[in-house]
C-alpha positions as a Python dict, from the first residue, in 0.01 Angstrom:
ca = {
    (1, 'M'): (0, 0, 0),
    (2, 'N'): (-77, 373, -15),
    (3, 'E'): (-30, 374, -393),
    (4, 'L'): (-271, 83, -430),
    (5, 'L'): (-531, 252, -210),
    (6, 'T'): (-497, 572, -412),
    (7, 'A'): (-556, 378, -735),
    (8, 'I'): (-866, 216, -583),
    (9, 'D'): (-998, 557, -477),
    (10, 'Q'): (-959, 690, -830),
    (11, 'V'): (-1169, 410, -982),
    (12, 'A'): (-1428, 422, -703),
    (13, 'D'): (-1473, 799, -740),
    (14, 'R'): (-1494, 836, -1115),
    (15, 'G'): (-1844, 691, -1166),
    (16, 'P'): (-2100, 597, -1274),
    (17, 'F'): (-2120, 477, -912),
    (18, 'Q'): (-1991, 666, -611),
    (19, 'P'): (-1882, 507, -280),
    (20, 'N'): (-2196, 596, -85),
    (21, 'W'): (-2519, 407, -21),
    (22, 'T'): (-2737, 657, -209),
    (23, 'S'): (-2543, 603, -529),
    (24, 'L'): (-2506, 229, -480),
    (25, 'K'): (-2881, 183, -433),
    (26, 'T'): (-2924, 275, -801),
    (27, 'Y'): (-2754, -55, -888),
    (28, 'Q'): (-2947, -288, -1120),
    (29, 'I'): (-2909, -667, -1105),
    (30, 'P'): (-2794, -793, -1447),
    (31, 'Q'): (-3051, -987, -1645),
    (32, 'W'): (-2811, -1275, -1711),
    (33, 'Y'): (-2804, -1341, -1335),
    (34, 'E'): (-3183, -1332, -1292),
    (35, 'D'): (-3211, -1573, -1587),
    (36, 'A'): (-2934, -1813, -1482),
    (37, 'K'): (-3094, -1956, -1163),
    (38, 'F'): (-2833, -2227, -1102),
    (39, 'G'): (-2466, -2198, -1015),
    (40, 'V'): (-2197, -2417, -863),
    (41, 'F'): (-1985, -2318, -562),
    (42, 'I'): (-1642, -2480, -514),
    (43, 'H'): (-1483, -2503, -170),
    (44, 'W'): (-1130, -2612, -247),
    (45, 'G'): (-826, -2549, -34),
    (46, 'V'): (-558, -2679, 200),
    (47, 'Y'): (-828, -2795, 443),
    (48, 'S'): (-905, -3078, 197),
    (49, 'V'): (-575, -3247, 291),
    (50, 'P'): (-671, -3351, 647),
    (51, 'G'): (-1026, -3407, 514),
    (52, 'F'): (-1159, -3419, 867),
    (53, 'S'): (-1476, -3267, 1013),
    (54, 'S'): (-1516, -2965, 783),
    (55, 'E'): (-1345, -2678, 602),
    (56, 'W'): (-1312, -2513, 945),
    (57, 'Y'): (-1046, -2768, 1041),
    (58, 'P'): (-770, -2502, 1023),
    (59, 'R'): (-943, -2305, 1297),
    (60, 'E'): (-1067, -2592, 1510),
    (61, 'M'): (-731, -2775, 1506),
    (62, 'Y'): (-591, -2486, 1713),
    (63, 'R'): (-880, -2470, 1960),
    (64, 'Q'): (-805, -2681, 2263),
    (65, 'G'): (-1075, -2930, 2358),
    (66, 'T'): (-1219, -2976, 2010),
    (67, 'K'): (-1230, -3308, 1825),
    (68, 'E'): (-1013, -3150, 1555),
    (69, 'F'): (-749, -3051, 1810),
    (70, 'Q'): (-731, -3407, 1943),
    (71, 'H'): (-736, -3560, 1594),
    (72, 'H'): (-450, -3337, 1487),
    (73, 'I'): (-225, -3434, 1776),
    (74, 'E'): (-302, -3805, 1735),
    (75, 'T'): (-253, -3801, 1358),
    (76, 'Y'): (14, -3537, 1290),
    (77, 'G'): (174, -3453, 1625),
    (78, 'P'): (209, -3131, 1828),
    (79, 'H'): (108, -2805, 1667),
    (80, 'D'): (452, -2646, 1705),
    (81, 'Q'): (599, -2934, 1504),
    (82, 'F'): (324, -2984, 1244),
    (83, 'G'): (93, -2691, 1184),
    (84, 'Y'): (-161, -2603, 919),
    (85, 'K'): (111, -2468, 688),
    (86, 'D'): (260, -2819, 670),
    (87, 'F'): (-46, -2946, 483),
    (88, 'I'): (25, -2715, 190),
    (89, 'P'): (286, -2934, 12),
    (90, 'M'): (37, -3225, 38),
    (91, 'M'): (-224, -3039, -168),
    (92, 'K'): (-66, -3116, -504),
    (93, 'Y'): (-368, -3106, -737),
    (94, 'E'): (-181, -3348, -960),
    (95, 'N'): (-505, -3474, -1117),
    (96, 'Y'): (-673, -3135, -1152),
    (97, 'D'): (-825, -3084, -1497),
    (98, 'P'): (-1021, -2759, -1533),
    (99, 'E'): (-1157, -2876, -1868),
    (100, 'E'): (-1313, -3177, -1697),
    (101, 'Y'): (-1462, -2950, -1430),
    (102, 'A'): (-1613, -2724, -1694),
    (103, 'S'): (-1749, -3017, -1893),
    (104, 'L'): (-1915, -3160, -1581),
    (105, 'F'): (-2067, -2826, -1488),
    (106, 'Q'): (-2202, -2783, -1838),
    (107, 'E'): (-2357, -3130, -1822),
    (108, 'A'): (-2511, -3034, -1487),
    (109, 'G'): (-2690, -2737, -1640),
    (110, 'V'): (-2484, -2488, -1440),
    (111, 'K'): (-2490, -2128, -1567),
    (112, 'F'): (-2236, -1966, -1334),
    (113, 'V'): (-1931, -2108, -1156),
    (114, 'M'): (-1797, -1969, -828),
    (115, 'P'): (-1474, -2112, -686),
    (116, 'V'): (-1349, -1990, -349),
    (117, 'A'): (-1067, -1748, -421),
    (118, 'E'): (-954, -1738, -59),
    (119, 'H'): (-1111, -1900, 244),
    (120, 'H'): (-1075, -1798, 609),
    (121, 'D'): (-740, -1981, 620),
    (122, 'G'): (-561, -1705, 425),
    (123, 'F'): (-434, -1934, 149),
    (124, 'A'): (-514, -1788, -192),
    (125, 'M'): (-627, -2034, -459),
    (126, 'Y'): (-524, -1781, -725),
    (127, 'D'): (-210, -1603, -839),
    (128, 'T'): (-186, -1303, -608),
    (129, 'A'): (96, -1051, -598),
    (130, 'L'): (10, -969, -237),
    (131, 'S'): (108, -1292, -62),
    (132, 'R'): (352, -1580, -95),
    (133, 'W'): (81, -1813, 44),
    (134, 'S'): (-96, -1904, -280),
    (135, 'A'): (-163, -2207, -498),
    (136, 'A'): (41, -2044, -773),
    (137, 'K'): (354, -2047, -556),
    (138, 'M'): (301, -2345, -323),
    (139, 'G'): (120, -2679, -328),
    (140, 'P'): (-17, -2714, -684),
    (141, 'K'): (214, -2435, -807),
    (142, 'R'): (-43, -2328, -1066),
    (143, 'D'): (-317, -2072, -1089),
    (144, 'V'): (-600, -2318, -1031),
    (145, 'L'): (-863, -2044, -1020),
    (146, 'G'): (-744, -1871, -1337),
    (147, 'D'): (-727, -2198, -1528),
    (148, 'L'): (-1087, -2276, -1432),
    (149, 'A'): (-1199, -1927, -1532),
    (150, 'D'): (-1068, -1987, -1884),
    (151, 'A'): (-1230, -2330, -1910),
    (152, 'V'): (-1580, -2230, -1795),
    (153, 'R'): (-1591, -1913, -2006),
    (154, 'K'): (-1497, -2115, -2310),
    (155, 'R'): (-1818, -2315, -2255),
    (156, 'G'): (-2040, -2011, -2215),
    (157, 'M'): (-2072, -2017, -1837),
    (158, 'V'): (-2023, -1708, -1623),
    (159, 'F'): (-1717, -1699, -1398),
    (160, 'S'): (-1750, -1570, -1042),
    (161, 'A'): (-1547, -1592, -721),
    (162, 'S'): (-1591, -1577, -344),
    (163, 'S'): (-1377, -1408, -82),
    (164, 'H'): (-1378, -1513, 284),
    (165, 'R'): (-1079, -1298, 369),
    (166, 'A'): (-1268, -1087, 623),
    (167, 'E'): (-1280, -1364, 884),
    (168, 'H'): (-907, -1421, 863),
    (169, 'F'): (-871, -1145, 1121),
    (170, 'W'): (-949, -1392, 1401),
    (171, 'F'): (-947, -1734, 1233),
    (172, 'F'): (-624, -1872, 1385),
    (173, 'N'): (-645, -1700, 1724),
    (174, 'G'): (-670, -2033, 1912),
    (175, 'G'): (-306, -2094, 1829),
    (176, 'R'): (-208, -1805, 2056),
    (177, 'D'): (-313, -2000, 2367),
    (178, 'F'): (-58, -2286, 2361),
    (179, 'P'): (270, -2370, 2183),
    (180, 'S'): (201, -2366, 1810),
    (181, 'D'): (341, -2239, 1484),
    (182, 'V'): (77, -1963, 1482),
    (183, 'Q'): (311, -1777, 1716),
    (184, 'A'): (619, -1813, 1494),
    (185, 'P'): (714, -1472, 1345),
    (186, 'E'): (822, -1629, 1016),
    (187, 'F'): (464, -1749, 952),
    (188, 'A'): (283, -1435, 1065),
    (189, 'D'): (200, -1351, 703),
    (190, 'L'): (-11, -1670, 687),
    (191, 'Y'): (-160, -1695, 1036),
    (192, 'G'): (-184, -1331, 1133),
    (193, 'P'): (-339, -1128, 1269),
    (194, 'A'): (-517, -1407, 1468),
    (195, 'M'): (-682, -1153, 1693),
    (196, 'P'): (-926, -1235, 1976),
    (197, 'V'): (-1281, -1117, 1905),
    (198, 'G'): (-1487, -1303, 2164),
    (199, 'D'): (-1736, -1559, 2041),
    (200, 'T'): (-1690, -1573, 1662),
    (201, 'N'): (-2019, -1757, 1627),
    (202, 'D'): (-2170, -1418, 1704),
    (203, 'P'): (-2107, -1196, 1398),
    (204, 'T'): (-2166, -880, 1601),
    (205, 'Q'): (-1847, -925, 1801),
    (206, 'G'): (-1499, -798, 1722),
    (207, 'T'): (-1363, -490, 1548),
    (208, 'P'): (-1118, -534, 1260),
    (209, 'T'): (-822, -298, 1245),
    (210, 'K'): (-762, -36, 977),
    (211, 'E'): (-470, -243, 851),
    (212, 'H'): (-689, -552, 807),
    (213, 'L'): (-964, -355, 635),
    (214, 'E'): (-723, -195, 390),
    (215, 'D'): (-562, -531, 320),
    (216, 'W'): (-908, -680, 257),
    (217, 'L'): (-996, -401, 14),
    (218, 'I'): (-669, -422, -180),
    (219, 'R'): (-682, -801, -211),
    (220, 'T'): (-1044, -800, -325),
    (221, 'C'): (-982, -530, -586),
    (222, 'E'): (-681, -725, -713),
    (223, 'L'): (-904, -1029, -753),
    (224, 'V'): (-1156, -824, -954),
    (225, 'D'): (-896, -671, -1183),
    (226, 'K'): (-707, -991, -1250),
    (227, 'Y'): (-1000, -1232, -1311),
    (228, 'R'): (-1304, -1010, -1384),
    (229, 'P'): (-1553, -1226, -1192),
    (230, 'Q'): (-1914, -1133, -1263),
    (231, 'I'): (-2021, -1212, -906),
    (232, 'V'): (-1814, -1149, -596),
    (233, 'W'): (-1954, -1338, -296),
    (234, 'F'): (-1875, -1235, 60),
    (235, 'D'): (-1917, -1432, 381),
    (236, 'W'): (-2090, -1301, 691),
    (237, 'W'): (-1825, -1108, 888),
    (238, 'I'): (-1830, -808, 652),
    (239, 'Q'): (-2139, -690, 838),
    (240, 'Q'): (-1914, -553, 1112),
    (241, 'E'): (-1975, -179, 1136),
    (242, 'A'): (-1610, -101, 1066),
    (243, 'F'): (-1641, -259, 720),
    (244, 'A'): (-1916, -19, 602),
    (245, 'P'): (-1698, 247, 431),
    (246, 'Y'): (-1481, -25, 275),
    (247, 'L'): (-1787, -210, 144),
    (248, 'Q'): (-1906, 111, -21),
    (249, 'K'): (-1567, 175, -174),
    (250, 'F'): (-1537, -181, -303),
    (251, 'A'): (-1888, -178, -452),
    (252, 'A'): (-1824, 150, -635),
    (253, 'Y'): (-1489, 18, -758),
    (254, 'Y'): (-1636, -312, -875),
    (255, 'Y'): (-1952, -171, -1032),
    (256, 'N'): (-1747, 95, -1211),
    (257, 'R'): (-1512, -173, -1340),
    (258, 'G'): (-1812, -375, -1460),
    (259, 'A'): (-1944, -73, -1648),
    (260, 'E'): (-1598, -10, -1794),
    (261, 'W'): (-1569, -369, -1913),
    (262, 'G'): (-1929, -394, -2036),
    (263, 'L'): (-2003, -680, -1793),
    (264, 'G'): (-2309, -718, -1572),
    (265, 'V'): (-2167, -776, -1224),
    (266, 'A'): (-2309, -845, -878),
    (267, 'I'): (-2208, -864, -513),
    (268, 'N'): (-2351, -1130, -281),
    (269, 'Y'): (-2394, -1044, 87),
    (270, 'K'): (-2551, -1202, 396),
    (271, 'Y'): (-2765, -1059, 673),
    (272, 'A'): (-2761, -677, 650),
    (273, 'A'): (-2403, -613, 534),
    (274, 'Y'): (-2528, -420, 230),
    (275, 'P'): (-2851, -217, 231),
    (276, 'E'): (-3144, -334, 19),
    (277, 'G'): (-3101, -245, -346),
    (278, 'S'): (-2723, -211, -347),
    (279, 'A'): (-2629, -580, -394),
    (280, 'V'): (-2782, -931, -405),
    (281, 'F'): (-2900, -1085, -78),
    (282, 'D'): (-2779, -1438, -4),
    (283, 'V'): (-2914, -1691, 250),
    (284, 'E'): (-2666, -1955, 368),
    (285, 'R'): (-2807, -2307, 395),
    (286, 'G'): (-3163, -2178, 400),
    (287, 'Q'): (-3454, -2046, 201),
    (288, 'L'): (-3735, -1794, 217),
    (289, 'A'): (-4097, -1859, 305),
    (290, 'G'): (-4238, -1653, 17),
    (291, 'I'): (-4161, -1452, -293),
    (292, 'R'): (-3903, -1178, -248),
    (293, 'E'): (-3960, -885, -480),
    (294, 'R'): (-3590, -834, -538),
    (295, 'F'): (-3387, -1124, -677),
    (296, 'W'): (-3194, -1322, -413),
    (297, 'Q'): (-2987, -1639, -373),
    (298, 'T'): (-2937, -1945, -155),
    (299, 'D'): (-2592, -2093, -111),
    (300, 'T'): (-2586, -2448, 20),
    (301, 'S'): (-2384, -2765, -14),
    (302, 'V'): (-2443, -3116, -144),
    (303, 'S'): (-2323, -3225, 201),
    (304, 'K'): (-2499, -3166, 532),
    (305, 'N'): (-2180, -3160, 737),
    (306, 'S'): (-1912, -2984, 533),
    (307, 'W'): (-1844, -2749, 244),
    (308, 'G'): (-1490, -2874, 181),
    (309, 'Y'): (-1378, -3230, 111),
    (310, 'I'): (-1395, -3471, 406),
    (311, 'A'): (-1380, -3848, 426),
    (312, 'N'): (-1728, -3900, 577),
    (313, 'H'): (-1980, -3675, 405),
    (314, 'D'): (-2347, -3694, 497),
    (315, 'Y'): (-2483, -3622, 151),
    (316, 'K'): (-2822, -3479, 70),
    (317, 'S'): (-3043, -3658, -182),
    (318, 'V'): (-3065, -3535, -540),
    (319, 'D'): (-3442, -3529, -497),
    (320, 'S'): (-3414, -3277, -212),
    (321, 'L'): (-3170, -3061, -407),
    (322, 'V'): (-3396, -3048, -713),
    (323, 'D'): (-3690, -2960, -488),
    (324, 'D'): (-3486, -2683, -327),
    (325, 'L'): (-3392, -2544, -669),
    (326, 'V'): (-3758, -2535, -775),
    (327, 'D'): (-3874, -2381, -447),
    (328, 'I'): (-3606, -2111, -458),
    (329, 'V'): (-3670, -2021, -824),
    (330, 'S'): (-4047, -1998, -760),
    (331, 'K'): (-3966, -1733, -496),
    (332, 'N'): (-3747, -1523, -730),
    (333, 'G'): (-3415, -1674, -624),
    (334, 'A'): (-3117, -1867, -754),
    (335, 'L'): (-2943, -2173, -612),
    (336, 'L'): (-2565, -2177, -565),
    (337, 'L'): (-2480, -2542, -495),
    (338, 'N'): (-2144, -2633, -344),
    (339, 'I'): (-1904, -2920, -407),
    (340, 'G'): (-1561, -2986, -252),
    (341, 'P'): (-1268, -3130, -452),
    (342, 'K'): (-1007, -3363, -306),
    (343, 'P'): (-644, -3256, -248),
    (344, 'D'): (-545, -3427, -573),
    (345, 'G'): (-779, -3190, -757),
    (346, 'T'): (-1053, -3438, -847),
    (347, 'I'): (-1420, -3394, -763),
    (348, 'P'): (-1552, -3686, -551),
    (349, 'E'): (-1748, -3929, -765),
    (350, 'P'): (-2070, -3906, -557),
    (351, 'E'): (-2071, -3531, -612),
    (352, 'Q'): (-2009, -3570, -984),
    (353, 'E'): (-2303, -3809, -1005),
    (354, 'M'): (-2529, -3573, -813),
    (355, 'L'): (-2449, -3294, -1056),
    (356, 'R'): (-2511, -3520, -1354),
    (357, 'Q'): (-2852, -3622, -1219),
    (358, 'I'): (-2949, -3260, -1162),
    (359, 'G'): (-2836, -3186, -1516),
    (360, 'A'): (-3048, -3469, -1653),
    (361, 'W'): (-3352, -3324, -1473),
    (362, 'L'): (-3278, -2976, -1607),
    (363, 'K'): (-3240, -3109, -1960),
    (364, 'V'): (-3610, -3203, -1944),
    (365, 'N'): (-3743, -2937, -1708),
    (366, 'G'): (-3502, -2648, -1759),
    (367, 'E'): (-3749, -2436, -1952),
    (368, 'A'): (-3949, -2405, -1628),
    (369, 'I'): (-3635, -2280, -1448),
    (370, 'Y'): (-3403, -2078, -1672),
    (371, 'G'): (-3524, -1732, -1768),
    (372, 'T'): (-3845, -1762, -1568),
    (373, 'R'): (-4005, -1519, -1328),
    (374, 'P'): (-4235, -1577, -1028),
    (375, 'W'): (-4611, -1590, -1062),
    (376, 'T'): (-4843, -1404, -823),
    (377, 'I'): (-4798, -1686, -569),
    (378, 'F'): (-4500, -1919, -537),
    (379, 'G'): (-4704, -2236, -490),
    (380, 'E'): (-4937, -2437, -275),
    (381, 'G'): (-4933, -2750, -61),
    (382, 'P'): (-4908, -2876, 296),
    (383, 'T'): (-4531, -2870, 354),
    (384, 'D'): (-4387, -2560, 514),
    (385, 'V'): (-4044, -2426, 428),
    (386, 'K'): (-3876, -2267, 729),
    (387, 'E'): (-3727, -1928, 653),
    (388, 'G'): (-3374, -1821, 736),
    (389, 'A'): (-3013, -1934, 736),
    (390, 'F'): (-2904, -2283, 845),
    (391, 'T'): (-3249, -2438, 809),
    (392, 'D'): (-3169, -2655, 505),
    (393, 'T'): (-3209, -2986, 688),
    (394, 'E'): (-3515, -2894, 895),
    (395, 'R'): (-3805, -2928, 651),
    (396, 'Q'): (-4006, -3242, 589),
    (397, 'E'): (-4004, -3416, 251),
    (398, 'F'): (-4235, -3260, -5),
    (399, 'T'): (-4548, -3443, -120),
    (400, 'G'): (-4734, -3469, -449),
    (401, 'E'): (-4962, -3191, -328),
    (402, 'D'): (-4672, -2949, -294),
    (403, 'L'): (-4662, -2738, -610),
    (404, 'R'): (-4443, -2450, -723),
    (405, 'F'): (-4518, -2203, -1002),
    (406, 'T'): (-4295, -2020, -1247),
    (407, 'T'): (-4380, -1817, -1557),
    (408, 'K'): (-4223, -1733, -1890),
    (409, 'G'): (-4422, -1501, -2112),
    (410, 'D'): (-4779, -1634, -2128),
    (411, 'T'): (-4682, -1981, -2008),
    (412, 'L'): (-4740, -2098, -1653),
    (413, 'Y'): (-4540, -2391, -1517),
    (414, 'A'): (-4679, -2593, -1226),
    (415, 'I'): (-4411, -2815, -1076),
    (416, 'A'): (-4512, -3100, -845),
    (417, 'L'): (-4232, -3173, -598),
    (418, 'A'): (-4328, -3543, -581),
    (419, 'W'): (-4534, -3766, -811),
    (420, 'P'): (-4902, -3686, -743),
    (421, 'G'): (-5047, -4011, -877),
    (422, 'A'): (-5328, -4048, -1132),
    (423, 'H'): (-5421, -3681, -1132),
    (424, 'L'): (-5302, -3346, -1005),
    (425, 'A'): (-5543, -3098, -848),
    (426, 'I'): (-5415, -2739, -868),
    (427, 'K'): (-5629, -2543, -624),
    (428, 'S'): (-5476, -2209, -720),
    (429, 'L'): (-5617, -2251, -1072),
    (430, 'G'): (-5976, -2329, -980),
    (431, 'L'): (-6245, -2108, -1132),
    (432, 'G'): (-6308, -1954, -795),
    (433, 'S'): (-5948, -1853, -734),
    (434, 'G'): (-5952, -1550, -963),
    (435, 'R'): (-5583, -1592, -1032),
    (436, 'A'): (-5603, -1690, -1400),
    (437, 'A'): (-5877, -1589, -1642),
    (438, 'G'): (-6032, -1839, -1883),
    (439, 'S'): (-5927, -2200, -1928),
    (440, 'P'): (-5601, -2356, -2046),
    (441, 'A'): (-5563, -2413, -2418),
    (442, 'R'): (-5320, -2699, -2366),
    (443, 'I'): (-5142, -2878, -2083),
    (444, 'T'): (-4841, -3103, -2129),
    (445, 'L'): (-4593, -3277, -1901),
    (446, 'L'): (-4239, -3170, -1984),
    (447, 'G'): (-4059, -3462, -2140),
    (448, 'D'): (-4385, -3590, -2296),
    (449, 'D'): (-4543, -3381, -2573),
    (450, 'R'): (-4888, -3543, -2549),
    (451, 'S'): (-5172, -3314, -2444),
    (452, 'L'): (-5321, -3402, -2107),
    (453, 'S'): (-5692, -3411, -2027),
    (454, 'F'): (-5818, -3175, -1761),
    (455, 'T'): (-6130, -3037, -1598),
    (456, 'Q'): (-6171, -2708, -1421),
    (457, 'T'): (-6401, -2669, -1124),
    (458, 'E'): (-6456, -2388, -878),
    (459, 'E'): (-6213, -2560, -642),
    (460, 'A'): (-5930, -2671, -872),
    (461, 'L'): (-5784, -2740, -1212),
    (462, 'I'): (-5767, -3121, -1223),
    (463, 'V'): (-5515, -3268, -1468),
    (464, 'E'): (-5512, -3637, -1562),
    (465, 'L'): (-5156, -3768, -1556),
    (466, 'P'): (-4992, -4058, -1745),
    (467, 'A'): (-5014, -4401, -1585),
    (468, 'A'): (-4638, -4417, -1533),
    (469, 'K'): (-4437, -4130, -1390),
    (470, 'S'): (-4161, -3982, -1601),
    (471, 'G'): (-3833, -3935, -1420),
    (472, 'E'): (-3741, -3959, -1053),
    (473, 'Y'): (-3775, -3606, -923),
    (474, 'A'): (-4002, -3302, -958),
    (475, 'Y'): (-4257, -3308, -1241),
    (476, 'T'): (-4348, -3006, -1452),
    (477, 'L'): (-4681, -2924, -1614),
    (478, 'K'): (-4663, -2667, -1892),
    (479, 'I'): (-4991, -2475, -1901),
    (480, 'D'): (-5070, -2252, -2200),
    (481, 'G'): (-5373, -2037, -2264),
    (482, 'F'): (-5445, -1869, -1930),
    (483, 'D'): (-5455, -1492, -1904),
    (484, 'L'): (-5193, -1470, -1634),
    (485, 'S'): (-5240, -1097, -1594),
    (486, 'A'): (-5573, -1158, -1419),
    (487, 'G'): (-5404, -1286, -1107),
    (488, 'K'): (-5154, -1001, -1113),
    (489, 'K'): (-5431, -741, -1137),
    (490, 'K'): (-5617, -905, -850),
    (491, 'M'): (-5308, -905, -632),
    (492, 'E'): (-5232, -540, -716),
    (493, 'S'): (-5592, -445, -635),
    (494, 'A'): (-5572, -624, -300),
    (495, 'A'): (-5250, -442, -221),
}
């Protein structure tokens, strides 16, 4: 381990980045990422075998009094006779086809792909030299992550990966409280350290050991070197104070590797784990109320009740997912949308269909998403979007008066999040708004090249729409001819 840590130090110290916040705050987000806007997250793992409750089954099955604990005993027997490790041979991935995954993602309009490299359960879905508990050595007995990396890159998508290793420090600690295989010395390299940290729903509790922190750093650097992901996503527990020097060292290591390889790379973090400017802020299952000056991201799932495969998903509607994508992009963000494959390696058909429908929408409306930048305001309308994590199911449905704006060059896109009816009144483009000088030269509805009639009053730009709506989801007006700099100058003057 000391030799590996020394090698990491050498890369982290040699520049152009140094392992300190001052140096890391000079980091620049790569343009490909700001242009991409839409990625797919993949929660795959041993937890898909029981397919019960959520991807936190491996923790909850060892916590007495939970529904998962009771389900496990009734279905599989006592925990000292059938533990989480015994699910591994049942995750065979016999029908896994990374080429089919990549083809589906391409059809969905996805620009970057992020499989989970290792979840809290400590089972690596890649070929690691640091543990016997990996998909390359058990279960599928293949490098499922590496095979997908090859397939998506071949189709021009960017490969990324997530690490949830930090939380493994306490993830299985419930198994210490009653007879279970968590206590068996021969399985300590899977279940350990399983340390008590108080209430793990409170990310401020618990202090990881030096051994765990060094293990986390070595494993994450191995992942970077072996697969060269262009985003590394971290879950919430890295915001523990003890992680701070290791986060700096990893960022310097990773950013220096990216510079060495000529790849634009990024780190995703939650809450305040990384200081502003040193990485890309991520909001789990939530959004922001307004435009964020620095590019950010939402990660959320197609399912309301789980990230991994379960038998009884409560799926979101495609309409709501498209609306979320538009809202997030209008506020200078990207959407990372999760799916969860089955233990045979196939993606559930409802999730495939959801991705295809999003892709069909993007095929028509993608020019208002990819490569765009925010306008001076993100939008208008009566429906509020609650800000913060875990708010993704709290907002009301959007109406035809809810609009979102994006820009590309001199073109302004106004996206209605529901069909407005015979006409669309854009209050932010009225003559009295001062946000856009002059009048539009031409307005079209994406997917229909006919010019639309419009009038401009002090109160609004009123656009006459076709008699029949085109498509099922959000509707995009392409507006050419405004001097968009007028609104920017007004906003700068007000500031």
